[in-house]
Every structure is written in structure tokens, then in C-alpha cells.
N, C-alpha and C positions, 0 to 999 in steps of 0.2 A: 784209708780203706775205701771210703766213698769214691775217691778219685780213681782208684784202680778198677772198681766195678763199673764206673761210667766208661772207662776206656775199653773194657772187655765188651760192653754192650755195643759200642760203636764198631768195634772190630767184627762182631757177629753180624751187624747190619750191612756190612760192605758186600758180601756175596748176595744177599737178598736184593739189595738195590741194583746190583749188576744184572741179576736175573730178570728183574722187572724191566730194566732198560732194554735188555736183549729181547724180551717178549714183546715190548712195545715196538721195537724196531722191526721185528719179524712179522708180527700180526697186526700192529697198529692199534690205536685207541678205537678205531672203527674198522669194519670188515674190509673196506676198500682202501685203507691207508697203509697197510703193512707191506713190507718188502716182498714177502712171498706172493701176495696178490699181484703186486706190480710186475714181478718176474713172470708170473703165469700169464698176465695180460699181454706183456710185451712178446712172450713166446707165441701166443695166438696171433698177434698182429704181424709178427715177422713171418710166420708160416703163411698167413693169408696173403701178405704182400708178395711172397715168393711165388705163390700159385698164380698170381696175376702178372707178375713181372717176368717170370721165367719164359713164357712164349715170346715176349718182346725182345728179351736178351738173345734168345735163340734166333729170332728173325734177323736182328741186326748183325749178329756174328756170321750168320749163314750167307747173307747177301753181299758181304765184303770180302769173301774168300776167293782166291784165285783157283785155277784148275789144280795146282799142286796141293793146296790145302783141302780141296774138296775130295780128292781121292785118298788123302792120308787119314787113316782112322785115328791116328794119335792127336790130330788137331780137331778139337771139338768146340771149345769156347773162344780161345784167343788165337786168331790167325797169325801166321808168321809175317805175311804181307797184307796190306790193306788194298783191296781192289774195288774201284768204284764203277767198273764197267757194267755191272748188272743194273745199278741205279741209272746210269746213262741210257741203257737200252730200254728200261721200263719207262723212263721219262719220255723217250721218243715214241714208244708204242702207245702210251696213254695220251699222247699230245697234251702233256701235263698242264701247261699254262691255260689252255682253253678249257680243258675238262675241269680244272680247279676253279676257274671263274664261273662255270656253269653250276657246279656243286655249291659254291659259296652263294651265288645269287639265289638259287632255289631254296637252300637251307635257311638263309637269313630272311628271305621274304616270307616263307612259311612260318618261321619262328616268330617273327614280328606280328603277323596276322593272328596266329594262335594265342600269343601272349595277350593281345588286346581283346579279341572277340571272346575267348574263353573266360576272361575276367568278367565280362558283362554277363555271360550266361551263368557263371558260378555265383555271382552276386544275386542274380534273379532267383536262383534255386535256394540260396541261403537266406535271403531277407524279404523278398517280395511275396505278396500274396497273389498268386496267379491261378486262374481256373485249371483244375486237373493237374496241379503241379506234381503230385506223386506219379501220375500216369506218364507225364513227359519225362520225369526223371527215370522211370523204369525203361522208357524207350531209349534214353541216353545210355543206360547200362547195357541194353541190348547191343547198341552199336559198339560198345567196348568188348562185349563177350563174344559176339558173332565174328568169326574169322573173316578177313577181307576176301578170301577166295570165294566165299558164298555170294558176295555182292559185286564181284568184279564184272560179271556179265551185264547186269543192268546198267552199271555206271559206264561200262565201255560202250554200250548201245547209246546211252544218253550223250556221251562225248562225241560219238560218231554223228548223231543227228544234229548236234550243235556245231559240227565242223571243227572240233577241238582236238582231233587225233593228230599225232605227230607234231604236237606243240606242248609248251610248258604250262598251258592254262589249266589242264586237269590236275596238275601237281600243286598249284598255288590256290586255285579257286576254292576247294574245300576248306583250306585253312582260313580263308577270309570269312567263312561262315561258322568257324569254331570246330570244324571237323578235320579231316586229314589224318596224318599218322598220329595215333594215340590222342586224338583231340578230346575224346570223352574223358580220358584220365586227367587231362589238364583242367577240364571243367570241374571234376571232382576235387582236385587239389584246391582250386579257388573256392569252391563251396565250403570245404573244410576250414579254410583260412578265414573267410568272411563270417562263418557261423560262430567263430570264437571271439569276434570283436564285441566290445560292450555295446549294448543297445542304447545306452545313454547318449552316445555320440549322435546316433540318428535321431533320437527323440529331441535333443537340443537343436539340431539343425532343422527338424520339422517345425519346432516351435518358432523358429525364426522365419518360417515361410518357405523353406527350401523344398523343391520337388524331389522326386525319386532320382531322376538323372543328375540333378545338382548335388544331391547327397552322395551319389556314387562317385562323381568326378571330383568333387571338392573335399569330401571327408574320407571316404573309404579307399579311394584309389591311391592317395599318397601313403596310406598305411600298408599297401600291398606290395611294397618293394621286395621283401623276401620271396613272396610268391612269384613275382615277375622274374627274378633271377633263376629260380628253380625251373619254371615253365620254359623260359627262353633257352636255357642250356639243354634241358631234356629234349625240347622240340628240335633244336639245332642238331644235336647228335643223332637223334632218331631219323630225321629227314636226311641227314648226311649219309647214314648207313643204309638207308632204304634202297633196296635193289628191286623188289617185286613191282612196285608201282611204276617207276620209270621204264622198266622192261615192257610193261603192258602198253603204256601210252606213247612211248618214244621209239617203238620198234621201227627200224628202218631209217631213223634219222642219223645223219653223219656226226652230229654233235651230241655227245652223250656225257652224263656226269661220271664221276670217278668210280662210283659203285658198279656201274654197268661196264665201264672200261676194264676194271680189274677182273670181273667175271669173264669178259671176252678173252682176255689174255690167258686166264686159267683154262678156259675151254679149248682155245687154240693149242696150248701146250699139251693138254691131255689128248687131243685129236692127233697131233703130230706124233706123240709117244705111241699111240696105237698103230699108226701107219709105218713109221720107220724105227720105232724103238725109243726107249727113254734116253735122256741125256743127263749128264752131271749138272748141267746148267738149268734144268727145269725147275727144281725147287728153289734155288737162289733167285731165279727170275720171278717166281710167284711171291717170294718173300719181299723182294724189292718193290713190286707193284703194290702189295699190301701195305708196306711201310709208307710209301708215298701217299696212300689214301688215309691212313690213320694219323699222319703227322700233324695236319691242321687241328683236329680235335685234341690231340695231346698238348699242343702249344696253347690252345684255348684253356684247357683245364689247368695247366701250370699257372697261368695268370689269374684264373677265376676260381681256383679251388677253395680259397679262404672264404670268399663271399658265398660260394655254393654250399659249403658245409654249414655255415652260419644260417643261411636261408632255409636249408632243409630242416634244421633244428627249430627254427621259428615258425615254419609253416605247419609243424606237427606231423611230418611224414614219418618220424621215427617212433611215434607213439603206437 
């Protein structure tokens, strides 16, 4: 009889155990470990990825359509034939090799200067005791908040007096002094990073007789690799996409970066459409020019996205 009762008790526990396993699988032992949470998370990620990737897919499929696919409403995503004529025309109109070299040179130079000089400024705001530090940091925030359209006239007059108009100097020189495109934001990123480092490192170096510059270059700078990656990539992409500043200082120059070249093609297409009417090739041409411009940053991100994501996490930008 005892044997029979034990067998019945085990039989009754089987559904309860299965329900517990099912509950654990669906909801998990913690709130973020269950299958339902993961499905919900992946659903949000897929939707977000679609929002960002859909314009790129539409751009690529539009620029490789021939005339027959362009006028056929049934062809939307997958063209019947692949046509590279739009890319070739955009390549020639942009003078792509030369414009690409100009954009690369300007973006890399500005990114390198901002990566180094903004690190020095960020360390000074985070660690050093300087007179009126709060006031200077407030001035730094003003340069970040005030739109560049309000300061373009004084900077344009200064560049004219220095004889720097129609040259690349006004695009690179501000980055050398920690300013330029989003320069104040990079100083804030470094300030946040250095302020989280343990003070014991500086105290130990100071006890060994190290000065403030030596502490920065020997102790703190090697720790700032994650901030370097974030600032360099942000600076490169933002300087690459910058259209407003090159238009102001490089107006009338024959050699223009890609951002200005793409805008010139778009304006020329719109002007021709107003004069003689629109063409089926207008939008594919714009798509091809835009694709040639965003291709280098896309390639850079493909190779650097792992270090970029890790660096963003370590610098504290996600907090």
C-alpha cells in the first residue's frame, strides 16, 4: 500500500513540474530572462532596424533600376534587371575620386585634432583646479547650445581678415583648438569619462613626483581608449556629413567635398525639373549620389561597430 501511494504522489507531481518548467521558460527566473521578454525585445529591435534600413534598401533598389522598371508600378523592391548607369553618371558628376579624397582628408584631420585636443580640455574640466572653471564650462555649454548660424558672420569676417576664405583652413583650424563640429560635446564626453576614473591613480603618480601633464599623458590618456574611439567616430561622421560649414567657406572653389557635391546635384536636378519638367531618372540619380556619399561611413561602421558599441558602454554615454 505504501508503494502504491508513493507512485500516486509522483504521478500527481508530474503536471506541477511541467507547469513550473513552462513558467520558467516563458517568464524566466528573472524578469529579463524569459522567452516572452526576449521575443518582445527582438520585436522592438527588428522594428527599429527596419525603420533605419528601409530607406537604404529603397535607395539601393531605386538607383539600379532601368527605365522599364522605373515606369512599371509592379516593380518596387526587386528590379528585373540591374542597371548601373545611374551610379556611373553620379560618379562622374561628383568627380568622385577627388571629392572622396577631399572629404576623407577633411574628416580625418578634424577627427584626429578633436580627439586629441578635446581630451586635454575634458581632462582639465574633470580633474584640474583652474580659476573660474565653472564659468569656462558654462561658456563651453553655450558654444554647444548656440546654433552655428548665429556665429557664422563673425567667424566669416575673421576668416576673411586672415585670408583663409576659399581654403580648407577654416574647416580644420577650429578642430585643432577643440572646437569645430560638435567640439563642445566631445569635451563633455571626455569630462564625463575622466571624472569617473579613480583618484588614487593620480595621487599615486603625484606622490612619485609626476606633474599634471605627465599624469595626463602617462596615466590617464592610456585609459581613455574607449573615449578615443567614440569621439573619433562621431567626429569623423559629423564632419563627413557637414554641409553648412563647407558651403560657407568653400563657396566658389572648384574642388568641393562630397556633401557639397551631392547638394549641387540635387539642386541642379530640381532646377531642371522646374524648367523642362521632371524625369524618371531624377530620383534614381539623387539616390545614386547619396549612396556614393554614405558608402564610406557605412564601410567604416561595419568594421568598427564592435569597438564603437563597447566604447559607448564604457564611456557612460548610455547612462
